[in-house]
Z-matrix of the N, CA and C atoms (Angstrom, degrees):
N
C 1 1.443
C 2 1.526 1 109.23
N 3 1.338 2 113.62 1 170.11
C 4 1.458 3 117.51 2 -175.11
C 5 1.522 4 110.66 3 -156.75
N 6 1.299 5 115.19 4 160.79
C 7 1.461 6 121.89 5 179.25
C 8 1.527 7 112.00 6 -57.36
N 9 1.324 8 117.55 7 -30.60
C 10 1.460 9 120.00 8 -177.80
C 11 1.527 10 113.01 9 -83.65
N 12 1.314 11 118.52 10 -2.15
C 13 1.461 12 122.20 11 174.52
C 14 1.528 13 107.01 12 -97.30
N 15 1.320 14 114.58 13 80.22
C 16 1.458 15 122.61 14 -170.30
C 17 1.527 16 112.69 15 -58.72
N 18 1.296 17 118.03 16 -39.03
C 19 1.464 18 121.46 17 -173.75
C 20 1.521 19 113.99 18 -90.52
N 21 1.318 20 116.92 19 18.17
C 22 1.466 21 120.71 20 178.19
C 23 1.519 22 109.71 21 -125.44
N 24 1.334 23 114.99 22 140.48
C 25 1.452 24 120.47 23 172.95
C 26 1.526 25 105.81 24 -86.03
N 27 1.323 26 117.12 25 123.35
C 28 1.462 27 120.45 26 -175.29
C 29 1.529 28 111.40 27 -66.67
N 30 1.329 29 116.25 28 -54.06
C 31 1.464 30 120.63 29 -176.95
C 32 1.523 31 108.77 30 -146.39
N 33 1.329 32 116.61 31 135.24
C 34 1.459 33 121.54 32 169.57
C 35 1.517 34 106.29 33 -119.40
N 36 1.335 35 115.56 34 129.48
C 37 1.457 36 119.54 35 -178.56
C 38 1.520 37 109.70 36 -144.85
N 39 1.304 38 114.97 37 175.68
C 40 1.456 39 122.16 38 177.68
C 41 1.519 40 108.27 39 -118.72
N 42 1.321 41 115.62 40 132.16
C 43 1.467 42 120.27 41 179.11
C 44 1.520 43 109.84 42 -74.31
N 45 1.324 44 116.74 43 171.88
C 46 1.459 45 120.98 44 177.75
C 47 1.525 46 111.38 45 -61.98
N 48 1.336 47 117.52 46 -27.04
C 49 1.465 48 122.05 47 177.57
C 50 1.530 49 111.82 48 -79.47
N 51 1.333 50 116.18 49 -11.07
C 52 1.456 51 119.97 50 -178.38
C 53 1.520 52 113.84 51 95.97
N 54 1.335 53 117.34 52 7.45
C 55 1.460 54 120.68 53 177.78
C 56 1.525 55 110.43 54 -80.11
N 57 1.319 56 115.98 55 156.49
C 58 1.460 57 121.40 56 -179.81
C 59 1.521 58 109.62 57 -93.81
N 60 1.326 59 116.06 58 127.47
C 61 1.462 60 122.21 59 178.76
C 62 1.520 61 109.40 60 -115.26
N 63 1.306 62 115.79 61 131.86
C 64 1.459 63 122.31 62 170.63
C 65 1.518 64 105.99 63 -107.84
N 66 1.310 65 116.50 64 118.43
C 67 1.461 66 121.27 65 -173.37
C 68 1.526 67 111.47 66 -106.13
N 69 1.317 68 114.63 67 133.57
C 70 1.464 69 122.49 68 171.89
C 71 1.519 70 106.70 69 -99.40
N 72 1.324 71 116.57 70 121.45
C 73 1.462 72 121.73 71 178.89
C 74 1.529 73 108.61 72 -93.65
N 75 1.322 74 116.32 73 107.76
C 76 1.462 75 122.23 74 -176.54
C 77 1.523 76 109.45 75 -108.91
N 78 1.330 77 115.13 76 102.22
C 79 1.460 78 120.25 77 -178.54
C 80 1.529 79 112.43 78 -104.61
N 81 1.328 80 117.25 79 3.74
C 82 1.460 81 120.45 80 -177.29
C 83 1.528 82 110.85 81 -74.42
N 84 1.348 83 114.60 82 152.31
C 85 1.460 84 119.00 83 173.12
C 86 1.533 85 108.08 84 -85.99
N 87 1.304 86 116.65 85 -178.14
C 88 1.461 87 121.41 86 -175.68
C 89 1.534 88 111.72 87 -108.79
N 90 1.342 89 117.24 88 28.32
C 91 1.463 90 120.45 89 -179.43
C 92 1.532 91 111.96 90 -67.37
N 93 1.331 92 117.34 91 -27.06
C 94 1.465 93 122.20 92 175.16
C 95 1.532 94 107.08 93 -127.20
N 96 1.343 95 116.66 94 78.98
C 97 1.460 96 119.93 95 -172.12
C 98 1.528 97 114.28 96 -60.03
N 99 1.327 98 117.29 97 -36.46
C 100 1.466 99 119.84 98 -179.98
C 101 1.528 100 111.03 99 -61.75
N 102 1.307 101 115.57 100 -48.94
C 103 1.467 102 120.58 101 179.90
C 104 1.524 103 110.58 102 -64.70
N 105 1.302 104 116.29 103 -40.51
C 106 1.464 105 121.16 104 179.54
C 107 1.530 106 110.24 105 -60.16
N 108 1.324 107 117.36 106 -47.60
C 109 1.457 108 120.72 107 -179.54
C 110 1.530 109 112.15 108 -66.17
N 111 1.331 110 116.94 109 -35.20
C 112 1.467 111 119.79 110 176.11
C 113 1.527 112 111.13 111 -63.64
N 114 1.322 113 116.57 112 -43.69
C 115 1.464 114 120.34 113 177.06
C 116 1.525 115 110.76 114 -62.10
N 117 1.318 116 116.02 115 -44.29
C 118 1.454 117 120.66 116 -179.84
C 119 1.530 118 110.72 117 -63.32
N 120 1.316 119 116.81 118 -42.75
C 121 1.463 120 121.17 119 178.16
C 122 1.529 121 110.40 120 -60.45
N 123 1.321 122 116.89 121 -45.54
C 124 1.466 123 120.86 122 178.92
C 125 1.522 124 111.50 123 -61.50
N 126 1.309 125 116.33 124 -40.95
C 127 1.469 126 120.62 125 -179.09
C 128 1.527 127 110.72 126 -67.86
N 129 1.326 128 117.31 127 -43.97
C 130 1.467 129 120.84 128 177.76
C 131 1.527 130 109.93 129 -60.97
N 132 1.329 131 116.89 130 -44.76
C 133 1.465 132 120.29 131 178.58
C 134 1.527 133 111.87 132 -60.93
N 135 1.326 134 116.84 133 -38.70
C 136 1.468 135 120.39 134 177.93
C 137 1.528 136 110.77 135 -64.88
N 138 1.326 137 117.63 136 -39.02
C 139 1.462 138 121.45 137 177.79
C 140 1.532 139 110.77 138 -65.31
N 141 1.327 140 116.36 139 -42.95
C 142 1.469 141 119.93 140 178.01
C 143 1.524 142 109.77 141 -60.49
N 144 1.308 143 116.49 142 -44.98
C 145 1.463 144 120.91 143 179.03
C 146 1.533 145 110.82 144 -61.25
N 147 1.308 146 117.75 145 -42.33
C 148 1.465 147 123.38 146 178.49
C 149 1.531 148 110.91 147 -58.32
N 150 1.323 149 115.58 148 -39.14
C 151 1.465 150 120.61 149 179.44
C 152 1.524 151 110.65 150 -76.08
N 153 1.323 152 116.46 151 -52.54
C 154 1.462 153 120.41 152 -172.79
C 155 1.528 154 113.46 153 -68.04
N 156 1.314 155 117.40 154 -28.82
C 157 1.465 156 119.59 155 177.93
C 158 1.531 157 112.08 156 -85.01
N 159 1.330 158 116.17 157 -1.68
C 160 1.458 159 120.62 158 175.10
C 161 1.518 160 115.69 159 82.44
N 162 1.317 161 117.17 160 5.82
C 163 1.472 162 119.50 161 179.17
C 164 1.526 163 111.55 162 -59.95
N 165 1.314 164 116.37 163 -34.77
C 166 1.465 165 119.86 164 -179.35
C 167 1.527 166 111.07 165 -58.39
N 168 1.330 167 116.98 166 -34.64
C 169 1.463 168 120.79 167 -176.17
C 170 1.526 169 112.12 168 -75.17
N 171 1.330 170 116.63 169 -19.83
C 172 1.464 171 119.99 170 174.79
C 173 1.527 172 109.83 171 -70.38
N 174 1.319 173 116.01 172 -38.58
C 175 1.461 174 121.35 173 -179.28
C 176 1.520 175 111.90 174 -86.81
N 177 1.320 176 116.13 175 -39.58
C 178 1.466 177 122.91 176 -177.27
C 179 1.529 178 110.26 177 -128.06
N 180 1.331 179 117.45 178 77.43
C 181 1.468 180 119.85 179 -177.05
C 182 1.526 181 113.34 180 -58.32
N 183 1.325 182 118.23 181 -29.33
C 184 1.459 183 120.97 182 179.76
C 185 1.525 184 112.52 183 -66.83
N 186 1.314 185 117.47 184 -16.92
C 187 1.473 186 120.79 185 -179.80
C 188 1.524 187 111.66 186 -64.83
N 189 1.337 188 117.73 187 -16.52
C 190 1.468 189 120.79 188 179.49
C 191 1.521 190 111.36 189 -60.31
N 192 1.306 191 117.11 190 -30.26
C 193 1.461 192 120.16 191 -178.15
C 194 1.534 193 112.40 192 -95.18
N 195 1.301 194 117.16 193 -2.25
C 196 1.463 195 122.22 194 -175.03
C 197 1.523 196 111.91 195 -101.56
N 198 1.322 197 114.68 196 157.72
C 199 1.461 198 120.68 197 163.67
C 200 1.522 199 105.57 198 -74.90
N 201 1.309 200 117.63 199 131.35
C 202 1.463 201 121.42 200 178.93
C 203 1.521 202 108.02 201 -105.63
N 204 1.322 203 115.50 202 134.10
C 205 1.463 204 121.36 203 179.81
C 206 1.516 205 110.64 204 -131.63
N 207 1.316 206 114.71 205 149.28
C 208 1.457 207 122.17 206 171.53
C 209 1.519 208 106.38 207 -103.27
N 210 1.323 209 115.43 208 128.77
C 211 1.462 210 122.22 209 179.16
C 212 1.531 211 107.68 210 -120.46
N 213 1.311 212 117.22 211 133.03
C 214 1.461 213 121.59 212 174.15
C 215 1.521 214 107.04 213 -108.49
N 216 1.322 215 116.43 214 126.05
C 217 1.460 216 120.93 215 178.15
C 218 1.530 217 107.68 216 -113.33
N 219 1.330 218 114.81 217 115.38
C 220 1.462 219 121.48 218 -178.46
C 221 1.525 220 111.08 219 -95.20
N 222 1.306 221 115.42 220 139.57
C 223 1.466 222 120.29 221 171.23
C 224 1.525 223 109.01 222 -80.05
N 225 1.331 224 116.06 223 -37.73
C 226 1.463 225 122.92 224 -177.66
C 227 1.531 226 108.36 225 -112.93
N 228 1.292 227 116.71 226 133.06
C 229 1.470 228 122.66 227 -179.46
C 230 1.534 229 110.38 228 -51.08
N 231 1.341 230 117.86 229 130.00
C 232 1.472 231 120.10 230 178.54
C 233 1.524 232 111.79 231 -66.24
N 234 1.319 233 114.79 232 152.38
C 235 1.462 234 121.17 233 176.61
C 236 1.528 235 109.58 234 -73.73
N 237 1.312 236 116.37 235 170.67
C 238 1.465 237 121.64 236 177.46
C 239 1.531 238 109.81 237 -59.28
N 240 1.323 239 116.99 238 -43.81
C 241 1.470 240 120.36 239 178.60
C 242 1.526 241 111.04 240 -64.54
N 243 1.312 242 116.91 241 -36.79
C 244 1.466 243 120.38 242 178.80
C 245 1.526 244 110.71 243 -65.90
N 246 1.314 245 117.20 244 -39.63
C 247 1.461 246 120.39 245 178.81
C 248 1.530 247 110.00 246 -65.53
N 249 1.322 248 117.17 247 -39.35
C 250 1.462 249 121.05 248 175.39
C 251 1.529 250 110.22 249 -60.78
N 252 1.318 251 116.66 250 -43.52
C 253 1.465 252 122.27 251 176.37
C 254 1.527 253 110.57 252 -60.37
N 255 1.324 254 117.26 253 -45.08
C 256 1.468 255 121.57 254 -179.91
C 257 1.525 256 111.79 255 -63.51
N 258 1.314 257 117.28 256 -37.95
C 259 1.474 258 120.80 257 177.35
C 260 1.530 259 110.57 258 -62.74
N 261 1.336 260 116.50 259 -40.84
C 262 1.465 261 120.44 260 177.13
C 263 1.526 262 110.35 261 -66.17
N 264 1.321 263 116.34 262 -41.72
C 265 1.465 264 120.46 263 176.86
C 266 1.517 265 110.82 264 -59.42
N 267 1.313 266 116.04 265 -42.62
C 268 1.457 267 120.86 266 -179.24
C 269 1.529 268 110.68 267 -58.98
N 270 1.318 269 117.01 268 -43.65
C 271 1.464 270 120.78 269 178.76
C 272 1.530 271 111.16 270 -61.00
N 273 1.316 272 116.33 271 -45.31
C 274 1.464 273 121.47 272 -177.87
C 275 1.526 274 111.04 273 -68.18
N 276 1.317 275 116.07 274 -47.80
C 277 1.464 276 120.58 275 -176.21
C 278 1.528 277 110.88 276 -66.49
N 279 1.319 278 117.31 277 -44.99
C 280 1.469 279 119.34 278 -178.17
C 281 1.532 280 111.39 279 -68.57
N 282 1.326 281 117.64 280 -26.75
C 283 1.466 282 119.65 281 176.50
C 284 1.530 283 111.08 282 -67.01
N 285 1.319 284 116.82 283 -16.12
C 286 1.466 285 122.24 284 177.59
C 287 1.526 286 112.01 285 -95.47
N 288 1.334 287 116.00 286 5.52
C 289 1.461 288 119.99 287 178.51
C 290 1.517 289 114.35 288 83.80
N 291 1.323 290 116.33 289 14.75
C 292 1.460 291 122.60 290 179.57
C 293 1.524 292 107.43 291 -111.35
N 294 1.336 293 117.21 292 133.10
C 295 1.455 294 120.18 293 175.54
C 296 1.522 295 110.64 294 -70.20
N 297 1.323 296 116.56 295 155.69
C 298 1.460 297 120.38 296 178.72
C 299 1.520 298 109.13 297 -150.10
N 300 1.306 299 115.95 298 127.99
C 301 1.462 300 120.41 299 175.04
C 302 1.516 301 109.37 300 -155.38
N 303 1.309 302 115.44 301 169.37
C 304 1.463 303 121.13 302 179.45
C 305 1.514 304 109.18 303 -143.47
N 306 1.329 305 113.57 304 163.93
C 307 1.454 306 119.25 305 177.10
C 308 1.523 307 109.85 306 -154.39
N 309 1.308 308 113.89 307 156.57
C 310 1.458 309 122.23 308 175.43
C 311 1.515 310 106.91 309 -136.57
N 312 1.298 311 116.86 310 129.95
C 313 1.468 312 120.82 311 177.35
C 314 1.524 313 112.56 312 49.37
N 315 1.309 314 116.32 313 46.94
C 316 1.452 315 124.21 314 176.20
C 317 1.528 316 114.54 315 67.43
N 318 1.332 317 117.98 316 18.21
C 319 1.452 318 121.28 317 175.99
C 320 1.516 319 107.72 318 -105.95
N 321 1.337 320 117.66 319 110.10
C 322 1.469 321 120.21 320 -178.43
C 323 1.506 322 110.46 321 -79.61
N 324 1.348 323 115.14 322 144.87
C 325 1.458 324 122.21 323 178.56
C 326 1.510 325 109.17 324 -112.64
């Protein structure tokens, strides 16, 4: 899966604590940051919709008892503007009761 496949969930997994994680696999470089952020925004919005409309519970009924989080995993370190965008996303997503975090090269943010 990929960031540009908006209507697909890249990875669904369970954390060591038993929480449900929906992962966005972002392998794009930052040569076109505007386009990259638009794709990322669309993908995050699709994940939120998947959770809020309850589709996740059709596939993973056990997620009803879990904390659900969206995780973005970058292949290439995000730019300063991208990190600012991610911080804003985190505020919006967490205000909806969904966890949000990102990482690059095994460094969690």
